[in-house]
C-alpha positions in Angstrom: -44.2 61.4 -62.0 -40.6 60.8 -61.3 -37.9 62.7 -63.2 -38.0 60.3 -66.2 -41.8 60.0 -66.3 -41.9 56.3 -65.5 -43.2 56.2 -61.9 -46.2 58.0 -60.5 -45.4 59.7 -57.2 -48.9 61.0 -56.4 -52.3 62.1 -57.7 -55.2 64.3 -56.6 -58.7 65.4 -57.4 -60.4 68.5 -56.1 -63.9 70.0 -56.0 -64.8 73.4 -54.6 -68.3 74.5 -53.9 -69.9 77.2 -51.7 -70.1 74.6 -49.0 -66.3 74.0 -49.0 -63.5 72.1 -50.7 -63.3 68.4 -51.2 -59.7 67.2 -51.7 -58.7 63.6 -52.3 -55.2 62.5 -53.1 -52.4 60.2 -52.6 -48.6 60.6 -52.2 -46.2 57.7 -52.5 -44.2 58.1 -49.3 -43.1 54.5 -49.0 -39.6 55.3 -50.4 -39.1 57.6 -47.4 -39.8 55.4 -44.4 -38.2 57.8 -41.9 -40.3 60.7 -43.1 -42.8 61.7 -40.4 -46.0 61.0 -42.5 -48.5 62.4 -39.9 -46.5 65.6 -39.7 -46.4 65.9 -43.5 -50.2 65.3 -43.7 -51.0 67.9 -41.1 -48.7 70.5 -42.6 -50.1 69.9 -46.1 -53.7 70.4 -44.8 -52.6 73.6 -43.0 -51.0 75.0 -46.2 -53.9 73.9 -48.4 -56.4 75.5 -46.0 -54.4 78.8 -46.0 -54.2 78.9 -49.8 -58.0 78.4 -50.1 -58.7 80.7 -47.1 -60.8 77.8 -45.5 -60.9 76.3 -42.1 -60.1 72.6 -41.6 -63.3 70.9 -40.6 -62.9 67.1 -40.6 -66.1 65.1 -41.4 -67.0 61.5 -40.6 -67.3 59.3 -43.7 -71.0 58.8 -44.3 -72.3 55.3 -43.4 -74.1 55.0 -46.7 -70.8 55.4 -48.5 -69.1 52.4 -46.7 -68.6 49.3 -48.7 -70.5 46.2 -47.5 -68.6 43.0 -47.4 
């Protein structure tokens, strides 16, 4: 939330199992168009992995989870 509690700036959910950590979240970065979004995302993942003592292992989204149009 912002400083007056009127605007949501981000949100997240996390699940940790023996198989790893699933983290889903959003940050509202639109107000900072000059911010290097890809660099922020990579640094965030590195810090998160270090905190959880986990390796970053990207996974493809399962086909059965895709929305059909």
